[in-house]
C-alpha positions in Angstrom: 92.4 135.9 57.4 89.5 138.2 56.6 86.4 138.6 59.1 84.0 136.5 56.7 86.6 133.6 56.7 86.7 133.6 60.6 82.8 133.7 60.3 82.2 130.8 57.8 85.2 128.4 59.8 83.1 129.1 63.4 79.6 128.1 61.5 81.5 125.3 60.0 82.7 123.9 63.1 79.4 124.5 64.5 77.7 122.6 62.0 79.8 119.6 62.4 79.9 119.7 66.1 75.9 119.9 66.0 76.0 117.1 63.4 77.9 114.8 65.5 75.9 115.9 68.7 72.8 114.7 66.8 73.9 111.6 66.0 75.8 111.1 69.5 72.2 112.1 71.1 70.4 109.7 68.7 72.6 106.5 70.2 72.2 107.6 73.7 68.6 107.5 73.4 68.5 104.4 71.5 70.6 102.6 74.0 69.3 103.9 77.1 65.6 103.2 76.2 65.7 99.8 78.3 66.5 102.0 81.2 63.2 104.1 80.9 59.7 103.5 82.0 57.9 102.0 78.9 55.0 104.1 79.6 56.8 107.4 79.6 55.7 109.3 76.8 56.9 112.7 77.8 60.4 111.6 77.4 59.7 110.4 73.7 58.0 113.9 73.2 60.9 115.7 74.6 63.7 113.5 72.9 62.0 114.0 69.4 61.2 117.6 70.1 65.1 118.0 71.0 65.9 116.4 68.2 64.1 118.1 65.8 65.6 121.5 67.2 69.0 120.0 66.6 68.2 119.6 63.3 66.4 123.1 62.9 69.9 124.6 64.2 72.0 122.6 61.7 69.8 123.9 58.9 70.3 127.3 60.3 73.6 127.1 60.6 74.0 126.1 56.8 71.5 128.7 55.6 73.8 131.3 57.3 76.8 130.0 56.1 75.3 130.0 52.4 74.3 133.8 52.7 77.6 134.6 53.8 79.2 132.9 51.1 76.9 134.4 48.4 76.5 137.7 50.2 72.8 137.4 50.6 71.4 139.6 53.6 68.8 137.4 55.5 69.6 139.1 59.1 67.1 141.1 60.4 65.6 141.9 63.9 62.9 139.3 63.4 65.3 136.7 62.2 67.6 137.5 65.4 64.4 137.2 67.8 63.8 133.9 66.3 67.4 132.6 66.7 67.4 133.5 70.7 64.0 132.4 71.2 64.7 128.8 69.9 68.2 128.8 71.5 66.0 129.2 74.8 63.6 127.0 73.9 66.4 124.3 73.0 68.3 124.4 76.4 65.2 124.6 78.1 63.9 121.2 76.3 67.4 120.3 77.1 67.5 120.5 80.6 63.6 119.1 81.0 64.5 115.9 78.9 67.8 115.3 81.3 65.6 115.9 84.3 62.5 113.2 83.0 65.1 110.8 81.7 67.1 110.7 85.1 63.8 110.6 87.0 62.6 107.7 84.6 65.8 105.7 85.4 66.0 106.3 88.9 62.0 104.8 89.1 63.4 102.2 86.7 66.2 101.3 89.3 64.0 101.5 92.1 61.8 98.7 90.5 64.7 96.5 89.6 65.9 96.8 93.4 62.6 95.8 94.7 62.5 92.7 92.3 66.1 92.0 93.6 65.1 92.2 96.9 62.3 89.9 96.1 64.5 87.7 94.3 67.1 87.2 97.4 63.8 86.7 99.8 62.6 83.9 97.6 66.2 82.4 97.4 66.7 82.7 101.3 63.2 81.1 101.5 64.1 78.2 98.9 67.0 77.2 100.8 65.7 77.1 104.1 62.8 74.9 102.9 65.4 72.5 101.2 67.9 72.4 104.2 64.5 72.2 106.6 63.6 69.0 104.6 66.9 67.4 105.7 66.5 68.6 109.0 63.3 67.2 109.9 64.4 63.6 108.7 67.1 63.9 111.1 64.3 64.8 113.9 65.7 68.1 113.8 64.1 71.7 113.7 64.4 74.6 111.5 66.3 76.3 114.5 69.3 74.5 114.3 69.6 76.0 110.7 68.9 79.3 111.9 71.1 78.8 114.8 74.4 77.3 112.7 74.0 80.0 110.2 74.3 82.9 113.0 77.3 80.8 114.4 78.8 80.8 111.1 78.2 84.4 110.5 79.8 85.3 113.8 82.9 83.1 113.4 83.7 84.6 110.2 83.3 88.2 111.4 85.6 88.0 114.1 88.2 85.7 112.2 88.1 88.2 109.4 89.6 90.8 111.9 93.2 88.6 111.7 95.3 90.0 108.8 95.7 86.4 107.7 92.0 86.5 107.0 91.1 90.2 106.4 91.3 90.0 102.4 90.0 86.4 102.0 87.1 86.9 104.6 85.5 89.8 102.5 81.6 90.9 103.3 80.5 89.3 100.4 82.2 86.3 101.1 80.8 86.2 104.6 77.6 87.0 103.3 77.7 83.6 101.1 78.9 81.8 104.1 75.9 82.3 105.9 73.6 81.6 102.7 75.1 78.3 102.4 75.2 77.0 106.3 71.6 76.1 105.9 72.6 73.4 103.1 75.4 71.7 105.2 73.6 68.6 105.7 71.2 68.7 102.6 73.1 65.0 101.8 71.0 63.3 104.7 67.9 63.3 102.4 70.0 60.0 101.0 70.3 58.3 104.1 67.8 55.5 105.4 65.2 56.6 108.1 66.4 53.2 109.6 69.8 54.6 110.4 69.2 58.3 110.4 66.6 58.0 113.2 68.1 55.2 115.1 68.1 56.1 118.8 71.2 53.9 119.8 74.8 53.9 118.7 75.7 53.3 115.0 77.4 50.3 114.0 80.2 50.5 112.0 78.5 50.0 109.0 75.7 52.3 109.6 78.0 55.3 110.2 79.9 54.4 107.1 76.4 55.0 105.4 76.0 58.2 107.5 79.1 59.7 106.2 78.0 59.4 102.5 75.8 62.1 103.4 78.5 64.7 102.4 79.3 62.9 99.0 75.5 63.1 98.4 74.8 66.7 99.2 78.0 67.6 97.1 76.4 65.8 94.2 73.1 67.8 94.7 74.6 71.1 94.9 77.0 70.2 92.0 73.9 69.6 89.4 72.6 72.9 90.5 75.7 74.8 90.2 76.3 73.7 86.8 73.0 75.0 85.8 74.3 78.1 86.4 76.6 80.5 84.1 77.8 82.6 86.8 79.9 82.5 89.8 77.4 81.9 93.0 77.4 81.0 96.5 76.8 77.5 95.4 80.5 77.3 95.0 81.2 78.0 98.7 78.1 75.6 99.5 79.9 72.9 97.8 82.9 73.1 99.8 81.2 73.4 103.0 79.1 70.5 102.3 81.9 68.1 101.5 84.2 69.3 104.3 82.6 70.2 107.2 83.2 66.7 108.9 86.9 67.1 108.3 89.3 67.2 111.6 92.2 69.3 111.8 94.4 66.6 112.6 93.2 64.7 109.6 90.9 62.2 111.4 87.7 63.2 110.0 85.5 62.3 106.9 85.2 61.9 104.1 88.7 62.4 102.5 90.7 62.8 105.5 92.0 65.9 104.9 94.1 67.9 107.7 95.4 71.5 109.0 94.8 74.5 106.1 94.1 71.7 103.1 90.4 71.7 104.9 88.5 74.5 103.0 87.9 77.8 105.5 84.3 77.2 104.7 84.3 73.8 106.2 86.5 74.5 109.1 83.9 77.5 110.2 80.9 75.4 109.7 82.6 72.3 111.8 82.6 74.7 115.0 79.3 75.9 114.6 77.9 72.3 113.6 79.3 70.7 116.9 78.5 73.3 118.9 75.0 73.4 118.2 75.0 69.4 118.4 76.7 69.3 121.7 74.1 72.2 123.4 70.9 70.4 121.7 69.1 67.8 123.2 68.5 64.4 121.1 66.3 61.4 121.8 69.8 59.4 122.8 71.2 62.4 124.7 70.8 65.5 126.9 72.0 68.6 125.8 75.1 70.0 127.4 75.4 73.6 129.2 77.5 76.3 127.4 80.1 76.0 130.0 80.9 72.0 129.2 80.3 72.6 125.6 82.8 75.2 125.6 85.2 73.1 127.5 85.2 70.1 124.9 85.6 72.9 122.3 88.8 73.9 123.9 89.9 70.3 124.1 89.6 69.7 120.5 91.6 72.6 119.6 94.5 71.6 117.0 92.5 68.3 116.9 89.3 68.2 115.7 89.5 72.3 114.9 91.4 74.9 113.5 93.3 76.4 116.7 92.4 80.2 114.8 89.0 79.2 114.8 88.7 78.1 118.1 90.4 81.4 119.5 88.3 83.1 117.8 84.9 81.6 119.1 86.5 82.1 122.7 86.2 85.8 121.8 82.5 85.7 120.7 81.3 82.9 123.0 79.1 85.0 124.9 77.5 85.7 121.6 77.3 82.0 120.7 75.2 81.4 124.2 72.9 84.2 123.7 71.7 82.7 120.2 71.7 79.0 121.6 69.5 80.0 124.5 66.9 82.4 122.4 66.8 79.9 119.3 65.6 76.9 121.0 63.1 74.3 119.6 
């Protein structure tokens, strides 16, 4: 193969590569537009200039290829200087464009992250407000919601240290558990005040109505969940609402589930809810001390509560007492 043939092959290959690069560059810009700040005119200018230079280089490849084939002498010091100059400009613009694109994407992502944080805060406040509405009807305060949510996280984090729960209780699952916890009694909005606020002992018929709050809450959350096109924390909330009054020995309600058939979210919520109920003062009872509450929970290990959950509780019971004392009212 002669020197000219090698040169022509290299130029042809370079032209093909430049053409492919030009098409890929245009596609990249087109697909990335949504990631840029809309008002960033500098990126638009640099991207257009970069494409023009790529086209000029492509034309230059073709001109040089033609001149060699036709044996036309077009090379001179001015042309060589122009090639080196535009090569440097091409590299400079490419680097500037890359830097500006990355900067624009970073600012865009920062704006999205801020928006996401605001949406999450709005979601949390909305959940709290809905749950608080139900608690107010039960003569409770928002502190019950805050306390039980913290208890749930504390229990779940402790339980996640056990090998049998480590893969199930992921950080995201625990986050969703804590988010779902305020909704555990949302079904109480469907219970009449005459029963919900009765100071004395409920009759069997009245208690049967109270038990329906699990069904009401589940129905409400399922309607909301069906409106979503993605997996959300509401799946866990539905399990929790439906099963947090089930008992390990099968004597709970509404389905009489027992043992591991009770969803883990319900088993965790049961311990948190009962602890807080025992510690809280109501119009029909005094609040128990932390020590007395712990005794009751210990007695109910394997009866009302999952033994693993009670074991986990006693590893963090000091934290429960701190939360209970600090979030009174």
